[in-house]
N, C-alpha and C positions, 0 to 999 in steps of 0.2 A: 786219071786226068790226061788229057791229050798233051803230047810234047809241045805243040805249038802254043797252047794256052799256058802251059807251065813256063815256057820261055818268055811270053809276054808278061806274065805275073812277076817273074824274077826281074825283068827289065824295069817294070813299073816300080817295084820295091827299091831298086838301085837308084832310079831317078828321084824317088821320094826322099831317100837318104841324102842324096846330093843336094836337093832343094832345101832340106832341113839344115844342112851345114851352111849353105849360102845365106839362108834367112837368119841363122844364129850370128853369122859374121856381120850382117847388116844391123841387127839389133845391138850388138856390142859396139859397132862403129857409131851408131846413133847415141848410145849412152855416153861414149867418150866425147862426142861432139857437144852434147848438152853440158857435160862437166866443164869442158874447155870454155864454152860460152858463158857459164856462170862465173868462172874464174876471171875471164876477160872483163866482163861488166863489173865484177867486184873490184878489180884493180882500177878501172876507170872511176868508179864512184868513190872509192877510198882515196884515190889520188886527188880527186876534186875537193873532197872535204879536207884533206891534208894541206892542199894549196891554200884553201880559204883560211885555215887555221894559221898558217904562216903569214899570209898577206893581210889578215884582218887588222893587226896593229898599224900597218902602213896605211891602209885605207882610212882608219880612224884619224890618224895624224893628218892625212891629206884633206879629209873633210873638215877637220878643225882649222886647217890653214885657209881653206876656201871660205868657210863660214865666219872666219875671224874669231873663232872660239865662242860663238854664240851658243852652241849646244853644250849642255852640261855633261854629255856622255864622253867617255874617253875612248870608246871603241865603236865599231860599226853597229853592234848589237844594241848598245845603249842609245845611239842616235836614232835607230829605227823605232825603239820603244818610245822615245820622246815625240815621235811624229804621229801621234794617235789621231788627231783630227785634221781636217782640211786647212784650218787657219794656220796651224803650226807648219804644215807642209808648205803652204803658200808663202809664209814668212821666210822659210828657209830658201825657197826658190828666189824670192825677191832679194834676199841678202846675197845670194850667189850672183844674181844678175847685176846687182849694184857694184860688186867687186870687179866685175869685168869692165 
């Protein structure tokens, strides 16, 4: 093999190894970024549900005050279950507007 071709081959192999190392670093960085993104959104979603869990009784009491205790539900979930059809929803809106 000619020395010049051998030198080019060695340089090519070195460049390939260097590129492989850089690509591995990029892949690892992308994996970490995906994990951090999942943790980030998990925290946001869980904190939203946690806030709803703690605020739900307050919202239920507030809706009972505004509706004058019309609904039989004691929390927000029961109130929304009782609003199945349009007539019940319209009655609730009319009651709220009458209180104002």
